[in-house]
C-alpha positions as CSV (number, residue, x, y, z in Angstrom):
1,M,128.8,142.5,91.3
2,T,130.3,142.6,95.1
3,S,133.4,140.9,94.7
4,T,134.6,143.8,92.5
5,L,132.8,146.5,94.1
6,F,136.0,148.1,95.5
7,D,138.5,146.7,93.3
8,L,141.1,149.3,92.2
9,T,143.1,146.9,90.0
10,G,144.7,148.7,87.2
11,K,144.2,152.7,88.9
12,R,146.6,154.9,88.9
13,A,147.2,156.9,92.5
14,L,149.1,159.8,94.2
15,V,149.0,160.2,97.7
16,T,151.0,163.1,98.9
17,G,152.7,162.4,102.1
18,G,152.1,159.3,101.8
19,A,155.3,157.6,103.3
20,Q,154.4,158.2,107.0
21,G,151.2,158.4,109.6
22,L,147.7,158.7,107.5
23,G,149.0,159.0,104.0
24,R,150.8,155.6,104.6
25,M,147.7,153.9,106.3
26,I,146.2,155.4,102.6
27,A,148.6,154.3,100.8
28,E,148.8,150.9,101.7
29,G,144.9,150.7,101.8
30,L,145.3,151.7,98.0
31,L,147.9,149.0,97.0
32,R,145.7,146.3,98.8
33,A,142.9,147.1,96.6
34,G,144.7,147.1,93.8
35,A,145.7,150.3,92.5
36,R,149.3,151.5,91.8
37,V,150.6,154.0,94.3
38,S,152.9,157.3,94.2
39,I,153.7,158.8,97.3
40,T,155.7,161.5,98.5
41,S,157.9,162.8,101.7
42,R,160.0,165.9,102.0
43,K,163.0,163.5,102.7
44,A,164.6,161.1,100.3
45,E,165.5,158.5,102.7
46,V,162.1,158.5,104.8
47,A,160.2,158.3,101.1
48,G,162.4,155.2,99.4
49,Q,162.1,153.1,102.4
50,A,158.5,153.2,102.8
51,A,158.3,152.8,99.1
52,Q,160.7,149.6,99.5
53,D,158.5,148.3,102.2
54,M,155.2,148.8,100.7
55,Q,156.6,147.2,97.2
56,A,155.6,143.7,99.0
57,L,151.7,145.3,98.6
58,G,152.2,146.6,95.0
59,D,153.3,149.2,93.1
60,C,154.6,151.6,94.7
61,T,157.3,154.7,93.7
62,P,158.4,157.1,95.6
63,F,158.9,161.1,94.9
64,V,161.0,163.7,96.8
65,A,158.8,167.0,97.1
66,D,158.5,169.8,100.6
67,L,154.9,170.5,99.0
68,S,155.2,174.5,100.9
69,T,154.9,176.6,97.6
70,P,152.9,176.0,94.5
71,E,155.9,175.9,92.4
72,A,156.9,172.6,94.2
73,A,153.7,171.5,93.4
74,V,154.5,171.9,89.7
75,D,157.9,170.4,89.9
76,L,156.2,167.3,91.5
77,V,153.8,166.9,88.5
78,R,156.4,167.3,85.8
79,R,158.3,164.4,87.8
80,Y,155.4,162.5,88.1
81,R,154.8,162.8,84.4
82,T,158.0,161.3,83.5
83,H,156.9,158.0,85.1
84,A,153.2,157.9,84.7
85,D,151.1,157.6,81.9
86,G,147.9,159.4,83.6
87,L,146.5,159.8,86.9
88,D,142.8,158.1,88.0
89,I,142.8,159.3,92.1
90,L,144.7,161.9,93.7
91,V,144.9,161.9,97.9
92,N,146.2,165.5,98.8
93,N,147.3,164.2,102.3
94,A,150.3,166.1,103.0
95,G,149.7,168.3,105.8
96,R,151.1,171.1,108.6
97,T,150.1,172.0,111.7
98,W,150.9,174.6,114.5
99,G,150.0,174.8,117.9
100,G,150.4,177.5,121.0
101,P,148.6,180.1,123.0
102,I,146.3,182.9,121.5
103,E,148.4,185.3,123.6
104,T,151.7,184.2,121.8
105,F,150.5,182.5,118.6
106,P,152.8,183.9,115.7
107,D,152.0,185.5,112.7
108,R,154.7,182.9,111.1
109,A,152.3,180.3,112.0
110,W,150.0,181.4,109.2
111,P,151.5,181.6,106.1
112,G,153.1,177.9,105.8
113,V,150.2,175.7,107.4
114,M,147.3,177.8,104.6
115,A,150.2,177.1,102.1
116,V,150.3,173.2,102.6
117,N,147.0,172.6,103.8
118,V,145.0,174.8,101.4
119,Q,147.2,176.3,98.4
120,T,149.2,173.0,97.3
121,P,145.8,170.8,97.4
122,F,144.5,173.3,94.8
123,K,147.7,173.7,92.8
124,M,147.6,169.6,92.5
125,V,144.2,169.7,91.2
126,Q,144.8,172.6,88.8
127,E,148.3,171.4,87.6
128,L,146.7,167.6,87.2
129,L,143.7,168.5,85.3
130,P,144.9,167.0,82.2
131,E,145.2,163.9,83.7
132,L,142.1,163.7,85.7
133,T,140.0,164.9,83.1
134,A,141.4,162.3,80.4
135,S,141.0,159.2,83.1
136,G,137.3,160.3,84.1
137,A,134.3,158.8,82.5
138,G,130.6,158.4,82.7
139,G,130.1,155.7,85.4
140,D,134.1,155.6,86.4
141,P,135.1,159.1,87.4
142,S,138.6,159.9,88.6
143,R,139.1,160.9,92.0
144,V,140.1,163.9,94.1
145,I,139.9,163.1,98.1
146,N,141.3,166.1,100.0
147,I,142.2,165.2,103.6
148,G,140.7,167.5,106.3
149,S,140.3,167.4,109.8
150,V,137.3,167.0,112.5
151,A,139.1,170.3,113.9
152,G,138.3,172.0,111.0
153,K,134.6,171.0,111.6
154,V,133.8,170.8,115.7
155,I,136.1,172.9,118.3
156,E,138.9,170.8,119.8
157,P,140.9,171.4,122.6
158,L,144.2,172.1,120.6
159,Q,144.8,175.8,120.4
160,A,145.7,174.9,116.6
161,Y,144.4,178.4,115.0
162,S,145.7,178.2,111.6
163,Y,145.6,174.4,111.6
164,S,142.0,174.4,112.2
165,A,140.9,177.7,109.8
166,S,142.7,175.7,107.0
167,K,141.2,172.2,107.6
168,A,137.9,174.1,107.4
169,A,139.0,176.1,104.2
170,I,139.9,172.8,102.6
171,H,136.7,171.4,103.1
172,Q,134.7,174.6,101.6
173,L,137.4,174.3,98.8
174,S,136.4,170.8,98.2
175,R,133.1,171.4,97.9
176,Q,133.8,174.0,95.3
177,L,135.4,172.0,93.1
178,A,133.1,169.7,93.3
179,A,131.1,171.6,91.7
180,D,133.3,172.7,88.9
181,L,134.5,169.4,88.5
182,A,131.5,167.3,88.4
183,G,131.1,168.0,84.0
184,R,134.3,166.6,83.5
185,N,134.0,163.1,85.4
186,I,136.2,163.8,88.0
187,T,134.6,163.6,92.0
188,V,135.9,165.9,94.8
189,N,135.3,164.7,98.2
190,A,136.6,165.6,101.8
191,I,137.9,163.4,104.6
192,L,137.5,164.3,108.3
193,P,140.0,162.4,110.3
194,G,139.6,162.6,114.2
195,F,142.8,161.4,116.0
196,F,144.7,158.4,114.4
197,P,148.0,156.8,116.0
198,T,150.5,159.1,114.2
199,S,153.5,161.3,114.8
200,M,151.1,164.3,115.5
201,T,149.1,162.1,118.7
202,A,152.0,160.5,120.4
203,H,151.7,162.6,123.2
204,L,148.3,162.1,123.8
205,R,148.5,158.3,124.0
206,D,149.5,155.9,126.4
207,E,152.1,153.1,126.1
208,D,149.4,150.6,124.6
209,G,147.9,153.2,122.1
210,A,144.6,153.9,124.1
211,P,143.6,158.2,124.3
212,K,144.7,159.7,127.5
213,G,144.8,163.4,128.7
214,L,142.8,165.9,126.1
215,L,141.4,162.5,124.9
216,D,139.7,160.9,127.6
217,N,136.1,160.5,127.5
218,H,136.3,162.7,124.5
219,I,135.8,160.0,121.6
220,P,132.9,158.7,121.7
221,L,133.8,154.9,120.6
222,N,136.8,155.2,123.4
223,R,139.8,154.5,120.7
224,M,141.9,156.3,118.4
225,G,141.3,155.6,114.4
226,R,143.2,152.5,113.2
227,P,144.8,152.5,109.8
228,D,141.8,150.3,108.2
229,D,139.5,152.9,108.9
230,I,141.1,155.5,107.0
231,A,142.5,153.2,104.1
232,G,138.6,151.7,104.1
233,I,136.7,155.0,103.3
234,V,139.4,156.1,100.9
235,V,138.8,152.7,98.9
236,F,135.5,153.2,98.7
237,L,135.6,156.9,97.7
238,S,137.9,155.5,95.3
239,S,136.2,152.8,94.0
240,R,132.9,151.7,91.7
241,A,131.6,151.9,95.6
242,G,131.8,155.7,95.7
243,S,131.7,156.5,92.0
244,Y,128.0,158.3,93.1
245,V,129.9,160.2,95.9
246,T,131.0,164.3,95.5
247,G,131.2,166.7,97.4
248,A,130.9,165.1,100.3
249,E,132.6,165.9,103.7
250,I,132.9,162.7,105.6
251,P,133.8,162.5,109.4
252,V,136.2,159.5,110.5
253,D,136.4,160.4,114.0
254,G,134.9,157.7,116.1
255,G,131.8,159.9,116.5
256,I,133.2,163.1,118.1
257,S,131.3,165.5,115.1
258,G,128.7,163.5,114.9
259,C,127.9,162.4,118.5
260,R,127.3,166.0,120.4
């Protein structure tokens, strides 16, 4: 029983923003667990190279998509359908941020961030409802995993007003979707990452990858997240082990939100 508890062999997954950063960590974890994974990136060369690299782990297919509009999500789903025969796992990971002092935080910092971080995940779920409904079954539901942020739960010294608001929104949206889709055998959960070694946190790390500056003494476990930390929770939620979990907000933040 335990040997297959986290096995995703035969499952079909789509990870938006899966070519880089957290998305790539997630995609690699799903591939290692046996899933067939499709990834997206705004740039063709980035998506193609990432998929080529990850072919060593399993079946990985790239799609080019700038998910800043509902129309782009609709187009991505249309192209995905020409490649895949269904979907078991949707990971809404693609995101956008904007930081700046309150005195000069611009109006233009809101629409794009809210569109990518909140509206697009909803549109992806909406467009893929036929596939998610068809693949969900009692005891083995299809899965929607929305990537939120610790910044949407606790106050972080980031001055990223639209970003933190959008992440709080996706947490609430995940709960609403979980309630609405439970009857269709679809689970919906939100993961709340803390600080991981991605391009967005390069300025917060030293040469060895250890937290510095704003993060000094900020993370109770005294380190940034590792690829296995985020991949592990996604595999858990996607597998038989997580089939009874829905409407949850799961921090993966080294204790930032739970130890204070």
